[in-house]
BADREN-733792 format. One record per residue: residue number from 0; x, y, z of N, C-alpha, C in turn. Coordinates in steps of 0.05 Angstrom, whole numbers, plus 5000, padded with zeros to 4 digits. Layout:
BEGIN
<site><nr>NUM</nr><n_x>X</n_x><n_y>Y</n_y><n_z>Z</n_z><ca_x>X</ca_x><ca_y>Y</ca_y><ca_z>Z</ca_z><c_x>X</c_x><c_y>Y</c_y><c_z>Z</c_z></site>
...
This chain:
BEGIN
<site><nr>0</nr><n_x>9562</n_x><n_y>8809</n_y><n_z>4918</n_z><ca_x>9538</ca_x><ca_y>8812</ca_y><ca_z>4934</ca_z><c_x>9515</c_x><c_y>8819</c_y><c_z>4916</c_z></site>
<site><nr>1</nr><n_x>9492</n_x><n_y>8807</n_y><n_z>4921</n_z><ca_x>9468</ca_x><ca_y>8813</ca_y><ca_z>4906</ca_z><c_x>9450</c_x><c_y>8830</c_y><c_z>4924</c_z></site>
<site><nr>2</nr><n_x>9441</n_x><n_y>8853</n_y><n_z>4914</n_z><ca_x>9426</ca_x><ca_y>8873</ca_y><ca_z>4929</ca_z><c_x>9399</c_x><c_y>8877</c_y><c_z>4917</c_z></site>
<site><nr>3</nr><n_x>9378</n_x><n_y>8876</n_y><n_z>4933</n_z><ca_x>9351</ca_x><ca_y>8882</ca_y><ca_z>4925</ca_z><c_x>9346</c_x><c_y>8912</c_y><c_z>4928</c_z></site>
<site><nr>4</nr><n_x>9334</n_x><n_y>8925</n_y><n_z>4908</n_z><ca_x>9328</ca_x><ca_y>8953</ca_y><ca_z>4909</ca_z><c_x>9298</c_x><c_y>8956</c_y><c_z>4903</c_z></site>
<site><nr>5</nr><n_x>9283</n_x><n_y>8963</n_y><n_z>4923</n_z><ca_x>9254</ca_x><ca_y>8965</ca_y><ca_z>4920</ca_z><c_x>9244</c_x><c_y>8994</c_y><c_z>4921</c_z></site>
<site><nr>6</nr><n_x>9219</n_x><n_y>8997</n_y><n_z>4913</n_z><ca_x>9205</ca_x><ca_y>9023</ca_y><ca_z>4912</ca_z><c_x>9218</c_x><c_y>9042</c_y><c_z>4892</c_z></site>
<site><nr>7</nr><n_x>9228</n_x><n_y>9031</n_y><n_z>4870</n_z><ca_x>9240</ca_x><ca_y>9048</ca_y><ca_z>4849</ca_z><c_x>9218</c_x><c_y>9063</c_y><c_z>4834</c_z></site>
<site><nr>8</nr><n_x>9224</n_x><n_y>9087</n_y><n_z>4825</n_z><ca_x>9205</ca_x><ca_y>9100</ca_y><ca_z>4807</ca_z><c_x>9201</c_x><c_y>9083</c_y><c_z>4782</c_z></site>
<site><nr>9</nr><n_x>9177</n_x><n_y>9082</n_y><n_z>4771</n_z><ca_x>9172</ca_x><ca_y>9065</ca_y><ca_z>4749</ca_z><c_x>9186</c_x><c_y>9073</c_y><c_z>4723</c_z></site>
<site><nr>10</nr><n_x>9198</n_x><n_y>9096</n_y><n_z>4723</n_z><ca_x>9213</ca_x><ca_y>9106</ca_y><ca_z>4700</ca_z><c_x>9243</c_x><c_y>9098</c_y><c_z>4701</c_z></site>
<site><nr>11</nr><n_x>9252</n_x><n_y>9086</n_y><n_z>4723</n_z><ca_x>9280</ca_x><ca_y>9079</ca_y><ca_z>4726</ca_z><c_x>9287</c_x><c_y>9056</c_y><c_z>4708</c_z></site>
<site><nr>12</nr><n_x>9310</n_x><n_y>9059</n_y><n_z>4694</n_z><ca_x>9321</ca_x><ca_y>9038</ca_y><ca_z>4677</ca_z><c_x>9346</c_x><c_y>9025</c_y><c_z>4689</c_z></site>
<site><nr>13</nr><n_x>9356</n_x><n_y>9005</n_y><n_z>4675</n_z><ca_x>9380</ca_x><ca_y>8991</ca_y><ca_z>4685</ca_z><c_x>9404</c_x><c_y>9010</c_y><c_z>4688</c_z></site>
<site><nr>14</nr><n_x>9407</n_x><n_y>9028</n_y><n_z>4669</n_z><ca_x>9431</ca_x><ca_y>9046</ca_y><ca_z>4669</ca_z><c_x>9429</c_x><c_y>9065</c_y><c_z>4693</c_z></site>
<site><nr>15</nr><n_x>9405</n_x><n_y>9076</n_y><n_z>4698</n_z><ca_x>9402</ca_x><ca_y>9094</ca_y><ca_z>4721</ca_z><c_x>9408</c_x><c_y>9080</c_y><c_z>4747</c_z></site>
<site><nr>16</nr><n_x>9399</n_x><n_y>9055</n_y><n_z>4749</n_z><ca_x>9404</ca_x><ca_y>9039</ca_y><ca_z>4773</ca_z><c_x>9434</c_x><c_y>9034</c_y><c_z>4776</c_z></site>
<site><nr>17</nr><n_x>9447</n_x><n_y>9027</n_y><n_z>4755</n_z><ca_x>9476</ca_x><ca_y>9023</ca_y><ca_z>4756</ca_z><c_x>9491</c_x><c_y>9048</c_y><c_z>4764</c_z></site>
<site><nr>18</nr><n_x>9482</n_x><n_y>9071</n_y><n_z>4752</n_z><ca_x>9495</ca_x><ca_y>9096</ca_y><ca_z>4758</ca_z><c_x>9492</c_x><c_y>9103</c_y><c_z>4788</c_z></site>
<site><nr>19</nr><n_x>9469</n_x><n_y>9098</n_y><n_z>4800</n_z><ca_x>9465</ca_x><ca_y>9104</ca_y><ca_z>4828</ca_z><c_x>9485</c_x><c_y>9089</c_y><c_z>4846</c_z></site>
<site><nr>20</nr><n_x>9490</n_x><n_y>9064</n_y><n_z>4839</n_z><ca_x>9508</ca_x><ca_y>9047</ca_y><ca_z>4856</ca_z><c_x>9537</c_x><c_y>9050</c_y><c_z>4849</c_z></site>
<site><nr>21</nr><n_x>9543</n_x><n_y>9059</n_y><n_z>4825</n_z><ca_x>9571</ca_x><ca_y>9060</ca_y><ca_z>4816</ca_z><c_x>9588</c_x><c_y>9079</c_y><c_z>4833</c_z></site>
<site><nr>22</nr><n_x>9576</n_x><n_y>9097</n_y><n_z>4847</n_z><ca_x>9592</ca_x><ca_y>9115</ca_y><ca_z>4865</ca_z><c_x>9604</c_x><c_y>9100</c_y><c_z>4888</c_z></site>
<site><nr>23</nr><n_x>9596</n_x><n_y>9075</n_y><n_z>4893</n_z><ca_x>9606</ca_x><ca_y>9059</ca_y><ca_z>4915</ca_z><c_x>9626</c_x><c_y>9038</c_y><c_z>4906</c_z></site>
<site><nr>24</nr><n_x>9627</n_x><n_y>9032</n_y><n_z>4880</n_z><ca_x>9645</ca_x><ca_y>9012</ca_y><ca_z>4870</ca_z><c_x>9637</c_x><c_y>9002</c_y><c_z>4843</c_z></site>
<site><nr>25</nr><n_x>9651</n_x><n_y>8983</n_y><n_z>4833</n_z><ca_x>9646</ca_x><ca_y>8972</ca_y><ca_z>4806</ca_z><c_x>9620</c_x><c_y>8955</c_y><c_z>4806</c_z></site>
<site><nr>26</nr><n_x>9600</n_x><n_y>8963</n_y><n_z>4791</n_z><ca_x>9575</ca_x><ca_y>8948</ca_y><ca_z>4789</ca_z><c_x>9579</c_x><c_y>8926</c_y><c_z>4769</c_z></site>
<site><nr>27</nr><n_x>9574</n_x><n_y>8901</n_y><n_z>4777</n_z><ca_x>9577</ca_x><ca_y>8879</ca_y><ca_z>4759</ca_z><c_x>9552</c_x><c_y>8876</c_y><c_z>4741</c_z></site>
<site><nr>28</nr><n_x>9529</n_x><n_y>8881</n_y><n_z>4752</n_z><ca_x>9504</ca_x><ca_y>8881</ca_y><ca_z>4737</ca_z><c_x>9483</c_x><c_y>8897</c_y><c_z>4751</c_z></site>
<site><nr>29</nr><n_x>9465</n_x><n_y>8908</n_y><n_z>4736</n_z><ca_x>9442</ca_x><ca_y>8923</ca_y><ca_z>4746</ca_z><c_x>9418</c_x><c_y>8916</c_y><c_z>4729</c_z></site>
<site><nr>30</nr><n_x>9396</n_x><n_y>8908</n_y><n_z>4742</n_z><ca_x>9373</ca_x><ca_y>8899</ca_y><ca_z>4727</ca_z><c_x>9347</c_x><c_y>8908</c_y><c_z>4741</c_z></site>
<site><nr>31</nr><n_x>9331</n_x><n_y>8923</n_y><n_z>4726</n_z><ca_x>9304</ca_x><ca_y>8931</ca_y><ca_z>4735</ca_z><c_x>9286</c_x><c_y>8909</c_y><c_z>4725</c_z></site>
<site><nr>32</nr><n_x>9269</n_x><n_y>8898</n_y><n_z>4743</n_z><ca_x>9251</ca_x><ca_y>8876</ca_y><ca_z>4735</ca_z><c_x>9227</c_x><c_y>8887</c_y><c_z>4721</c_z></site>
<site><nr>33</nr><n_x>9220</n_x><n_y>8875</n_y><n_z>4698</n_z><ca_x>9198</ca_x><ca_y>8884</ca_y><ca_z>4681</ca_z><c_x>9175</c_x><c_y>8864</c_y><c_z>4682</c_z></site>
<site><nr>34</nr><n_x>9151</n_x><n_y>8875</n_y><n_z>4680</n_z><ca_x>9127</ca_x><ca_y>8858</ca_y><ca_z>4678</ca_z><c_x>9128</c_x><c_y>8843</c_y><c_z>4651</c_z></site>
<site><nr>35</nr><n_x>9122</n_x><n_y>8818</n_y><n_z>4651</n_z><ca_x>9124</ca_x><ca_y>8802</ca_y><ca_z>4627</ca_z><c_x>9103</c_x><c_y>8810</c_y><c_z>4606</c_z></site>
<site><nr>36</nr><n_x>9079</n_x><n_y>8818</n_y><n_z>4615</n_z><ca_x>9058</ca_x><ca_y>8824</ca_y><ca_z>4597</ca_z><c_x>9059</c_x><c_y>8852</c_y><c_z>4586</c_z></site>
<site><nr>37</nr><n_x>9066</n_x><n_y>8872</n_y><n_z>4603</n_z><ca_x>9065</ca_x><ca_y>8900</ca_y><ca_z>4594</ca_z><c_x>9093</c_x><c_y>8910</c_y><c_z>4587</c_z></site>
<site><nr>38</nr><n_x>9114</n_x><n_y>8898</n_y><n_z>4597</n_z><ca_x>9141</ca_x><ca_y>8908</ca_y><ca_z>4592</ca_z><c_x>9149</c_x><c_y>8932</c_y><c_z>4609</c_z></site>
<site><nr>39</nr><n_x>9131</n_x><n_y>8939</n_y><n_z>4627</n_z><ca_x>9136</ca_x><ca_y>8962</ca_y><ca_z>4645</ca_z><c_x>9151</c_x><c_y>8952</c_y><c_z>4670</c_z></site>
<site><nr>40</nr><n_x>9165</n_x><n_y>8971</n_y><n_z>4683</n_z><ca_x>9179</ca_x><ca_y>8965</ca_y><ca_z>4708</ca_z><c_x>9159</c_x><c_y>8956</c_y><c_z>4729</c_z></site>
<site><nr>41</nr><n_x>9168</n_x><n_y>8937</n_y><n_z>4746</n_z><ca_x>9152</ca_x><ca_y>8928</ca_y><ca_z>4768</ca_z><c_x>9159</c_x><c_y>8944</c_y><c_z>4794</c_z></site>
<site><nr>42</nr><n_x>9178</n_x><n_y>8963</n_y><n_z>4792</n_z><ca_x>9185</ca_x><ca_y>8980</ca_y><ca_z>4814</ca_z><c_x>9207</c_x><c_y>8969</c_y><c_z>4832</c_z></site>
<site><nr>43</nr><n_x>9221</n_x><n_y>8948</n_y><n_z>4823</n_z><ca_x>9244</ca_x><ca_y>8938</ca_y><ca_z>4838</ca_z><c_x>9265</c_x><c_y>8927</c_y><c_z>4820</c_z></site>
<site><nr>44</nr><n_x>9289</n_x><n_y>8923</n_y><n_z>4830</n_z><ca_x>9310</ca_x><ca_y>8912</ca_y><ca_z>4814</ca_z><c_x>9332</c_x><c_y>8900</c_y><c_z>4832</c_z></site>
<site><nr>45</nr><n_x>9353</n_x><n_y>8891</n_y><n_z>4819</n_z><ca_x>9376</ca_x><ca_y>8879</ca_y><ca_z>4832</ca_z><c_x>9402</c_x><c_y>8889</c_y><c_z>4822</c_z></site>
<site><nr>46</nr><n_x>9421</n_x><n_y>8891</n_y><n_z>4840</n_z><ca_x>9448</ca_x><ca_y>8900</ca_y><ca_z>4835</ca_z><c_x>9468</c_x><c_y>8879</c_y><c_z>4843</c_z></site>
<site><nr>47</nr><n_x>9488</n_x><n_y>8874</n_y><n_z>4827</n_z><ca_x>9510</ca_x><ca_y>8857</ca_y><ca_z>4836</ca_z><c_x>9535</c_x><c_y>8875</c_y><c_z>4838</c_z></site>
<site><nr>48</nr><n_x>9547</n_x><n_y>8874</n_y><n_z>4862</n_z><ca_x>9570</ca_x><ca_y>8891</ca_y><ca_z>4868</ca_z><c_x>9587</c_x><c_y>8877</c_y><c_z>4889</c_z></site>
<site><nr>49</nr><n_x>9612</n_x><n_y>8884</n_y><n_z>4892</n_z><ca_x>9629</ca_x><ca_y>8872</ca_y><ca_z>4912</ca_z><c_x>9617</c_x><c_y>8874</c_y><c_z>4940</c_z></site>
<site><nr>50</nr><n_x>9624</n_x><n_y>8856</n_y><n_z>4958</n_z><ca_x>9613</ca_x><ca_y>8855</ca_y><ca_z>4985</ca_z><c_x>9617</c_x><c_y>8880</c_y><c_z>5001</c_z></site>
<site><nr>51</nr><n_x>9642</n_x><n_y>8889</n_y><n_z>5002</n_z><ca_x>9648</ca_x><ca_y>8913</ca_y><ca_z>5018</ca_z><c_x>9634</c_x><c_y>8938</c_y><c_z>5006</c_z></site>
<site><nr>52</nr><n_x>9635</n_x><n_y>8941</n_y><n_z>4980</n_z><ca_x>9621</ca_x><ca_y>8963</ca_y><ca_z>4967</ca_z><c_x>9591</c_x><c_y>8961</c_y><c_z>4970</c_z></site>
<site><nr>53</nr><n_x>9581</n_x><n_y>8937</n_y><n_z>4970</n_z><ca_x>9552</ca_x><ca_y>8933</ca_y><ca_z>4973</ca_z><c_x>9542</c_x><c_y>8941</c_y><c_z>5000</c_z></site>
<site><nr>54</nr><n_x>9557</n_x><n_y>8935</n_y><n_z>5021</n_z><ca_x>9549</ca_x><ca_y>8943</ca_y><ca_z>5048</ca_z><c_x>9550</c_x><c_y>8973</c_y><c_z>5051</c_z></site>
<site><nr>55</nr><n_x>9570</n_x><n_y>8986</n_y><n_z>5039</n_z><ca_x>9571</ca_x><ca_y>9015</ca_y><ca_z>5040</ca_z><c_x>9546</c_x><c_y>9027</c_y><c_z>5025</c_z></site>
<site><nr>56</nr><n_x>9540</n_x><n_y>9016</n_y><n_z>5002</n_z><ca_x>9517</ca_x><ca_y>9026</ca_y><ca_z>4987</ca_z><c_x>9491</c_x><c_y>9023</c_y><c_z>5002</c_z></site>
<site><nr>57</nr><n_x>9487</n_x><n_y>9000</n_y><n_z>5014</n_z><ca_x>9462</ca_x><ca_y>8995</ca_y><ca_z>5029</ca_z><c_x>9460</c_x><c_y>9015</c_y><c_z>5052</c_z></site>
<site><nr>58</nr><n_x>9481</n_x><n_y>9019</n_y><n_z>5067</n_z><ca_x>9481</ca_x><ca_y>9038</ca_y><ca_z>5089</ca_z><c_x>9475</c_x><c_y>9066</c_y><c_z>5080</c_z></site>
<site><nr>59</nr><n_x>9487</n_x><n_y>9074</n_y><n_z>5057</n_z><ca_x>9484</ca_x><ca_y>9102</ca_y><ca_z>5048</ca_z><c_x>9458</c_x><c_y>9107</c_y><c_z>5033</c_z></site>
<site><nr>60</nr><n_x>9447</n_x><n_y>9087</n_y><n_z>5019</n_z><ca_x>9424</ca_x><ca_y>9092</ca_y><ca_z>5001</ca_z><c_x>9397</c_x><c_y>9084</c_y><c_z>5012</c_z></site>
<site><nr>61</nr><n_x>9396</n_x><n_y>9065</n_y><n_z>5031</n_z><ca_x>9371</ca_x><ca_y>9056</ca_y><ca_z>5041</ca_z><c_x>9355</c_x><c_y>9079</c_y><c_z>5053</c_z></site>
<site><nr>62</nr><n_x>9331</n_x><n_y>9083</n_y><n_z>5043</n_z><ca_x>9313</ca_x><ca_y>9104</ca_y><ca_z>5053</ca_z><c_x>9317</c_x><c_y>9131</c_y><c_z>5039</c_z></site>
<site><nr>63</nr><n_x>9337</n_x><n_y>9133</n_y><n_z>5022</n_z><ca_x>9340</ca_x><ca_y>9158</ca_y><ca_z>5007</ca_z><c_x>9319</c_x><c_y>9161</c_y><c_z>4986</c_z></site>
<site><nr>64</nr><n_x>9314</n_x><n_y>9186</n_y><n_z>4978</n_z><ca_x>9293</ca_x><ca_y>9193</ca_y><ca_z>4959</ca_z><c_x>9304</c_x><c_y>9190</c_y><c_z>4930</c_z></site>
<site><nr>65</nr><n_x>9288</n_x><n_y>9177</n_y><n_z>4913</n_z><ca_x>9294</ca_x><ca_y>9176</ca_y><ca_z>4885</ca_z><c_x>9267</c_x><c_y>9180</c_y><c_z>4870</c_z></site>
<site><nr>66</nr><n_x>9265</n_x><n_y>9203</n_y><n_z>4857</n_z><ca_x>9240</ca_x><ca_y>9209</ca_y><ca_z>4842</ca_z><c_x>9216</c_x><c_y>9211</c_y><c_z>4860</c_z></site>
<site><nr>67</nr><n_x>9220</n_x><n_y>9220</n_y><n_z>4885</n_z><ca_x>9198</ca_x><ca_y>9223</ca_y><ca_z>4904</ca_z><c_x>9190</c_x><c_y>9198</c_y><c_z>4919</c_z></site>
<site><nr>68</nr><n_x>9206</n_x><n_y>9177</n_y><n_z>4916</n_z><ca_x>9201</ca_x><ca_y>9152</ca_y><ca_z>4930</ca_z><c_x>9224</c_x><c_y>9144</c_y><c_z>4947</c_z></site>
<site><nr>69</nr><n_x>9219</n_x><n_y>9136</n_y><n_z>4972</n_z><ca_x>9241</ca_x><ca_y>9127</ca_y><ca_z>4990</ca_z><c_x>9250</c_x><c_y>9098</c_y><c_z>4982</c_z></site>
<site><nr>70</nr><n_x>9275</n_x><n_y>9095</n_y><n_z>4975</n_z><ca_x>9285</ca_x><ca_y>9069</ca_y><ca_z>4966</ca_z><c_x>9287</c_x><c_y>9049</c_y><c_z>4990</c_z></site>
<site><nr>71</nr><n_x>9281</n_x><n_y>9024</n_y><n_z>4984</n_z><ca_x>9283</ca_x><ca_y>9003</ca_y><ca_z>5004</ca_z><c_x>9305</c_x><c_y>8984</c_y><c_z>4993</c_z></site>
<site><nr>72</nr><n_x>9328</n_x><n_y>8984</n_y><n_z>5007</n_z><ca_x>9351</ca_x><ca_y>8970</ca_y><ca_z>4997</ca_z><c_x>9362</c_x><c_y>8951</c_y><c_z>5018</c_z></site>
<site><nr>73</nr><n_x>9366</n_x><n_y>8926</n_y><n_z>5011</n_z><ca_x>9378</ca_x><ca_y>8907</ca_y><ca_z>5029</ca_z><c_x>9391</c_x><c_y>8884</c_y><c_z>5013</c_z></site>
<site><nr>74</nr><n_x>9405</n_x><n_y>8867</n_y><n_z>5027</n_z><ca_x>9418</ca_x><ca_y>8844</ca_y><ca_z>5014</ca_z><c_x>9396</c_x><c_y>8826</c_y><c_z>5004</c_z></site>
<site><nr>75</nr><n_x>9397</n_x><n_y>8817</n_y><n_z>4979</n_z><ca_x>9377</ca_x><ca_y>8800</ca_y><ca_z>4968</ca_z><c_x>9378</c_x><c_y>8772</c_y><c_z>4980</c_z></site>
<site><nr>76</nr><n_x>9355</n_x><n_y>8761</n_y><n_z>4984</n_z><ca_x>9354</ca_x><ca_y>8733</ca_y><ca_z>4994</ca_z><c_x>9356</c_x><c_y>8714</c_y><c_z>4970</c_z></site>
<site><nr>77</nr><n_x>9366</n_x><n_y>8690</n_y><n_z>4975</n_z><ca_x>9369</ca_x><ca_y>8670</ca_y><ca_z>4954</ca_z><c_x>9341</c_x><c_y>8664</c_y><c_z>4943</c_z></site>
<site><nr>78</nr><n_x>9340</n_x><n_y>8662</n_y><n_z>4916</n_z><ca_x>9314</ca_x><ca_y>8656</ca_y><ca_z>4903</ca_z><c_x>9308</c_x><c_y>8627</c_y><c_z>4907</c_z></site>
<site><nr>79</nr><n_x>9282</n_x><n_y>8622</n_y><n_z>4913</n_z><ca_x>9273</ca_x><ca_y>8595</ca_y><ca_z>4916</ca_z><c_x>9262</c_x><c_y>8584</c_y><c_z>4890</c_z></site>
<site><nr>80</nr><n_x>9267</n_x><n_y>8559</n_y><n_z>4884</n_z><ca_x>9257</ca_x><ca_y>8547</ca_y><ca_z>4860</ca_z><c_x>9227</c_x><c_y>8544</c_y><c_z>4861</c_z></site>
<site><nr>81</nr><n_x>9213</n_x><n_y>8556</n_y><n_z>4842</n_z><ca_x>9184</ca_x><ca_y>8555</ca_y><ca_z>4841</ca_z><c_x>9173</c_x><c_y>8531</c_y><c_z>4826</c_z></site>
<site><nr>82</nr><n_x>9191</n_x><n_y>8516</n_y><n_z>4812</n_z><ca_x>9182</ca_x><ca_y>8494</ca_y><ca_z>4795</ca_z><c_x>9181</c_x><c_y>8468</c_y><c_z>4810</c_z></site>
<site><nr>83</nr><n_x>9163</n_x><n_y>8466</n_y><n_z>4829</n_z><ca_x>9160</ca_x><ca_y>8441</ca_y><ca_z>4845</ca_z><c_x>9136</c_x><c_y>8426</c_y><c_z>4837</c_z></site>
């Protein structure tokens, strides 16, 4: 399952994101999205985790506070091809 994690503190890195979700199961990948020009976090990221563990994580973590910001967590939508 691919999970979108929004409203992340701008200081959050891939490892912190992985650590947050690892309490629910084996994290296959964790990636905070960076701005291409500045290299700074854009405030959101993606987690890949098993389906059952992912649903548990969404239910438990959505709306919880991380660094003073309420996380917005849901199942990621399929990315649409922008190269048309």
